[in-house]
C-alpha positions as CSV (number, residue, x, y, z in Angstrom):
1,M,-42.1,121.6,-43.1
2,K,-41.6,120.3,-46.6
3,K,-39.2,122.0,-48.8
4,L,-40.7,124.5,-51.3
5,K,-41.0,123.1,-54.8
6,R,-39.4,124.9,-57.7
7,K,-42.6,125.8,-59.4
8,A,-44.1,127.3,-56.3
9,Y,-40.9,129.1,-55.6
10,K,-40.7,130.7,-59.0
11,K,-44.4,131.8,-58.8
12,Q,-43.6,133.7,-55.6
13,L,-40.2,135.0,-56.7
14,E,-41.3,136.6,-60.0
15,P,-43.4,139.4,-58.5
16,M,-40.6,140.2,-56.1
17,Q,-38.2,140.4,-58.9
18,L,-40.5,142.9,-60.6
19,E,-40.3,144.9,-57.3
20,L,-36.5,144.7,-57.4
21,V,-36.5,146.1,-60.9
22,A,-38.7,148.9,-59.7
23,M,-36.4,149.4,-56.7
24,A,-33.5,149.8,-59.2
25,R,-35.5,152.4,-61.1
26,W,-36.1,154.3,-57.8
27,L,-32.4,154.1,-56.9
28,A,-31.5,155.8,-60.2
29,H,-34.2,158.4,-59.8
30,A,-33.5,159.2,-56.1
31,G,-29.7,158.8,-56.2
32,K,-29.8,156.5,-53.2
33,R,-27.1,153.9,-52.3
34,I,-27.8,150.4,-50.9
35,V,-25.3,147.9,-49.4
36,V,-26.5,144.4,-48.6
37,V,-24.1,142.3,-46.5
38,L,-24.7,138.5,-46.8
39,E,-23.0,136.3,-44.3
40,G,-23.4,132.7,-43.2
41,R,-21.7,129.4,-42.9
42,D,-20.3,127.6,-46.0
43,T,-23.1,126.2,-48.1
44,A,-25.6,128.5,-46.5
45,G,-26.9,129.8,-49.8
46,K,-25.3,133.2,-50.3
47,G,-24.7,132.7,-54.0
48,G,-28.3,131.6,-54.7
49,V,-30.0,134.6,-53.0
50,I,-27.5,137.0,-54.7
51,E,-28.5,135.5,-58.1
52,A,-32.2,135.9,-57.3
53,I,-31.8,139.5,-56.3
54,S,-29.5,140.5,-59.2
55,E,-30.9,138.4,-62.0
56,H,-33.1,141.0,-63.6
57,V,-31.6,144.2,-62.2
58,N,-29.6,146.4,-64.5
59,P,-25.9,145.2,-64.1
60,R,-24.7,148.8,-64.4
61,Q,-26.5,149.5,-61.1
62,C,-26.0,146.2,-59.3
63,R,-22.6,144.9,-58.3
64,V,-21.6,141.7,-56.5
65,V,-18.4,141.9,-54.4
66,A,-16.7,138.7,-53.3
67,L,-13.1,139.6,-52.4
68,P,-10.4,137.0,-52.3
69,K,-8.0,136.7,-49.4
70,P,-5.9,139.9,-49.0
71,N,-2.5,140.0,-50.8
72,D,0.7,141.0,-49.0
73,R,0.2,144.7,-49.4
74,E,-3.5,144.6,-48.4
75,S,-2.7,142.6,-45.3
76,T,-0.8,145.7,-44.0
77,Q,-3.6,148.2,-44.6
78,W,-6.3,149.3,-42.2
79,Y,-8.6,146.4,-42.2
80,F,-11.7,148.1,-43.7
81,Q,-9.6,149.9,-46.4
82,R,-10.0,147.3,-49.2
83,Y,-13.8,147.3,-48.8
84,V,-14.2,151.0,-49.2
85,P,-13.5,151.2,-53.0
86,H,-16.4,148.8,-53.5
87,L,-19.0,150.9,-51.8
88,P,-21.8,152.2,-54.1
89,A,-22.1,155.5,-55.8
90,A,-25.5,157.2,-56.3
91,G,-28.1,154.9,-57.9
92,E,-26.1,151.7,-57.1
93,L,-26.8,148.5,-55.2
94,V,-23.8,146.5,-53.9
95,L,-24.2,142.9,-52.7
96,F,-21.3,141.7,-50.5
97,D,-20.9,137.9,-50.8
98,R,-19.1,137.8,-47.4
99,S,-17.8,141.1,-46.3
100,W,-15.6,142.8,-43.6
101,Y,-17.2,140.2,-41.3
102,N,-14.7,137.6,-42.5
103,R,-12.5,138.9,-39.6
104,A,-15.0,137.9,-37.0
105,G,-15.8,134.5,-38.6
106,V,-13.4,132.7,-40.9
107,E,-10.3,134.6,-39.9
108,K,-11.0,134.1,-36.2
109,V,-11.9,130.4,-36.4
110,M,-9.1,129.4,-38.8
111,G,-6.5,131.4,-36.9
112,F,-5.8,133.9,-39.7
113,A,-6.3,136.8,-37.3
114,S,-5.1,137.3,-33.8
115,D,-7.4,137.7,-30.8
116,A,-6.3,141.4,-30.6
117,Q,-7.2,141.9,-34.3
118,V,-10.6,140.3,-33.8
119,E,-11.3,142.4,-30.7
120,A,-10.3,145.6,-32.5
121,F,-12.6,144.6,-35.4
122,L,-15.6,144.1,-33.1
123,Q,-15.0,147.6,-31.6
124,Q,-14.5,149.3,-35.0
125,A,-17.2,147.7,-37.1
126,P,-20.1,149.5,-35.5
127,V,-18.2,152.8,-35.9
128,F,-17.4,152.1,-39.5
129,E,-21.0,151.2,-40.2
130,K,-22.2,154.3,-38.4
131,L,-20.1,156.4,-40.8
132,L,-21.7,154.6,-43.8
133,V,-25.2,155.1,-42.5
134,D,-24.6,158.7,-41.5
135,D,-23.4,159.4,-45.1
136,G,-26.7,158.2,-46.4
137,I,-26.0,154.6,-47.4
138,V,-28.9,152.2,-46.7
139,L,-27.3,149.2,-45.1
140,F,-28.7,145.7,-44.6
141,K,-26.9,142.9,-42.8
142,Y,-28.3,139.3,-43.2
143,W,-27.0,136.1,-41.6
144,L,-28.2,133.0,-43.4
145,C,-28.8,130.3,-40.8
146,T,-28.0,126.6,-41.6
147,D,-28.1,123.6,-39.3
148,Q,-25.2,121.3,-39.3
149,A,-27.1,118.3,-40.7
150,Q,-28.2,120.5,-43.7
151,Q,-24.7,121.8,-44.1
152,E,-23.4,118.2,-44.3
153,E,-26.0,117.3,-46.9
154,R,-24.9,120.2,-49.1
155,F,-21.2,119.4,-48.7
156,A,-22.0,115.8,-49.9
157,E,-24.0,117.3,-52.9
158,R,-21.1,119.4,-53.9
159,L,-18.7,116.5,-53.7
160,D,-20.9,114.3,-55.9
161,D,-21.7,117.0,-58.5
162,P,-18.7,117.8,-60.8
163,L,-20.4,121.2,-61.7
164,K,-20.3,122.2,-58.0
165,R,-17.1,120.5,-56.8
166,W,-15.2,123.8,-57.4
167,K,-17.1,125.2,-54.4
168,L,-15.3,122.9,-52.0
169,S,-12.1,124.2,-50.6
170,P,-9.7,123.0,-47.8
171,I,-11.2,125.7,-45.6
172,D,-14.7,124.3,-46.3
173,L,-13.6,120.9,-45.3
174,T,-12.0,122.2,-42.1
175,A,-15.2,124.0,-41.3
176,R,-17.1,120.7,-41.0
177,S,-15.3,120.0,-37.7
178,A,-15.5,123.6,-36.5
179,Y,-19.3,124.1,-36.5
180,A,-19.4,124.8,-32.7
181,D,-16.4,127.2,-33.0
182,Y,-18.2,129.1,-35.8
183,T,-21.3,129.3,-33.6
184,R,-19.3,130.9,-30.7
185,A,-17.7,133.3,-33.1
186,R,-21.0,134.2,-34.6
187,E,-22.6,134.9,-31.3
188,A,-19.8,137.1,-30.2
189,M,-20.0,139.0,-33.5
190,L,-23.8,139.5,-33.2
191,K,-23.5,140.7,-29.6
192,A,-20.9,143.3,-30.6
193,T,-22.2,144.5,-34.0
194,H,-26.0,144.3,-33.7
195,T,-26.8,148.0,-33.4
196,G,-29.7,150.3,-33.8
197,H,-28.1,152.0,-36.9
198,A,-27.0,148.6,-38.5
199,P,-29.0,145.7,-37.1
200,W,-28.6,142.1,-38.1
201,T,-31.4,140.0,-39.5
202,L,-31.2,136.2,-39.2
203,V,-33.0,134.2,-41.9
204,D,-33.6,130.5,-41.8
205,F,-31.9,129.0,-44.9
206,N,-32.3,125.3,-44.2
207,D,-34.7,125.5,-47.1
208,Q,-32.8,127.8,-49.4
209,K,-35.8,128.6,-51.6
210,R,-37.9,129.7,-48.7
211,G,-34.9,131.6,-47.3
212,R,-34.5,133.5,-50.5
213,L,-38.1,134.5,-50.6
214,T,-38.0,135.6,-46.9
215,L,-34.9,137.6,-47.3
216,I,-36.0,139.4,-50.5
217,R,-39.4,140.2,-49.0
218,D,-37.8,141.6,-45.9
219,L,-35.4,143.7,-48.0
220,L,-38.2,145.2,-50.1
221,D,-40.5,145.8,-47.1
222,R,-37.8,147.8,-45.3
223,L,-37.2,150.2,-48.2
224,P,-39.2,153.4,-48.5
225,D,-41.9,153.7,-51.2
226,T,-39.9,152.8,-54.3
227,R,-42.7,153.4,-56.9
228,T,-41.2,155.3,-59.8
229,P,-43.2,155.2,-63.1
230,P,-41.2,153.6,-65.9
231,A,-40.2,155.7,-68.8
232,Q,-42.7,155.3,-71.7
233,V,-41.0,153.8,-74.7
234,E,-42.6,153.2,-78.1
235,L,-41.1,151.2,-81.0
236,P,-42.1,152.9,-84.3
237,P,-42.4,150.7,-87.4
238,L,-39.3,150.1,-89.4
239,P,-38.8,152.1,-92.5
240,G,-38.9,149.3,-95.0
241,R,-38.3,145.6,-94.8
242,P,-36.2,144.1,-92.0
243,R,-32.6,143.5,-93.1
244,K,-30.5,140.4,-92.5
245,E,-27.0,140.2,-91.2
246,R,-24.4,137.8,-92.7
247,Y,-22.8,135.1,-90.5
248,G,-20.3,132.3,-90.8
249,V,-16.6,132.0,-90.8
250,L,-14.7,134.9,-92.3
251,E,-11.7,134.4,-94.7
252,P,-8.4,134.9,-92.9
253,I,-6.9,138.4,-93.2
254,P,-3.6,138.2,-95.1
255,T,-0.6,139.2,-92.9
256,F,2.0,141.7,-94.0
257,G,4.5,140.4,-96.6
258,E,2.3,137.5,-98.0
């Protein structure tokens, strides 16, 4: 299948983004809370789909969480502890660009977590997510699927593009030779954490534009009826002629003693 052209992609995306704006209006009206977990291999396309979802949504309602590696203090906490403060309040949508599932993926494959820590995580994650769902949080978990050949192409693109080179890290380069290890880790994670209360959805992201459209459509279709009429706003005419604001470089303010 040919990759989707940008013009066709934008044509299909725009009506979905209108639905996302309506969803945000419904969130505020109903006081609901949504968490979207976005996981996948390096270069899968998490940043692109997050941008597509959040682009036109009120930033006071929509937050993106992409935590760095834990510091010395955080590494001694209960594993899920540092994620809890980032959960949404009423009327909010939180998009996790990677999440607590780092432990079952990157940390496991790269040796940053012991086998016992990973096993404990796989047992605790369904319980943690059940607590979230039981408290009323609407939880979505997406894995963005990318074949190794496509991943290699994207790594090369990042290397060649100075505007994208910052995305390459030593861990990314190591991941190139650990594709099979990540596959085994992913399968173990899915087996342990794909539950009725918090199921996984796997989306083909070999074509990132098609993947974004598929994921956003699935997200919108799984929400309840989010139609909430927008507030009616009218702009009355200005009382008089429009005014102008001055601009340019201001004179320096004299300092004390000059």
